C-alpha positions, 0 to 999 in steps of 0.5 A: 500500500502506498505510504500516503494512503497508509498514513491516511488510514492510520490518521482516520483510525486514530480519530475514530479511536479517540472519538470512541474513547472520548464518548466512553469517558463522557458516558462514564462521567454522565453515569457517575453524575446521574448515580450521585444525584439518584443516590442523594437526598431529595431536597426538602424544598422540592418535597414542600412543593410536592406536598401541595398536590393532593395526588402526591399526598395520597401516594403510598410511601413506596410510590412517593420514594419511587416518584422522587427518584424519577423526578431527580433523574428527570431534572438531571437529564432534561433542560427546562428553559424559560422563554420570557419567564424565570424558571423557579423551583415551583415551575420545575416541580409542577412540570417534573411531578406530572411528567414523572407521575405519568411514567411512575409505573414504567421501568427504565429511562422514560422520555428518552428522546426528550431533551428540552421543555420550553416554558412560556408565561402564557399561551403561544400563538402558532402561525401556519401557512396552508395551500389548497389548490391555488389559494394560500392562507395563513392561520393562527392557533392559540396553543397551551402546549405542543410536542415536536421531536425532542422538545415540548412547549408548555404554557405556565399559566395553564400548567399552574392552574391545572396543577392547583385546581384539578381538572380533567385537562392537564397540559403536561400529561397531554404533551408528555403522552405525545412524547411516549406515543412518538417513542416508536417513531410514529405519532399514531396513538399507539405507543411502544407495546409488547407484541402480545398486547398490540392487537388488543390495544389497536382493536379497542382504541380504533373502535372507540376512536371511530365511535367518537369521530362519529359523535363529533361529526354528528354533534349530537347525542354525545352520551358518555363520549362527552367525557372525551370531548371533540378535541380527542376526535382530531386524530389518533395521536390526540385521542391517546393524549386526551385519554391519558389526561382523563386516565390520570385526572378523572380515572373514576369517570373513565373507568365507569364509562369506558372500562375497556379503554381504562384497562388498556391504559392501565396495562400500558402505564402499569398503574391504577390511578382509580385505586391510588387516587380515588380509593377504587371509586367505591365500585366493585368490578 
């Protein structure tokens, strides 16, 4: 082999080895830092804020401990950035609490693809351009949250109101459900599932989604589907996100009116909020 190409080969080989060594060192330091954080005490100032939330107070001690570990990891791995607002401990805890409550029953790292949460003081106006035929139009939408690839947008005024005045809606649960949905690469309302459960999930969710779409189109005789609302009929991804809100925010109503959906979500989230937060809804099943 020509000496020039041999030197070139050694040069790029050296760069590759250096890069791999650098990555290994970075990964090791990151793991050590994370382990140090996870093994450390939970800051009392954080727990004081969590005590304001009824759902935290109702958790059994072992669930509280598990939740606190998840919160520490979440805060260590995700950047919460203020957009025209200062990020306080309260903002960190409200976001981390509902984000980690959503995945409390899941093992391992969650929201793996999520890197940044952008927090705005209030709703965000999003502009989009749409073209139909030869007509171009610009539209505006008021958003209290949005998910896109590795970033989530949260409007603090909505998040704070829903945190302290429990409601069926919760923008943090909603947007983080989109992140879970996207973990298999598609925003289709079907998060990563075991192959043995995938078919059942699709059957239950498709049937209920189509029934909701029919109610939304007819706009009459909503019956029990009023619990889900018209926004859930937008598409399958929004259907899953809204159902996740109801599952955590109003579990007894969801379990009463849609036991098949409740059971599917309980299987996915590995959690039973009707029992954890509502004492089983005083119903036997």
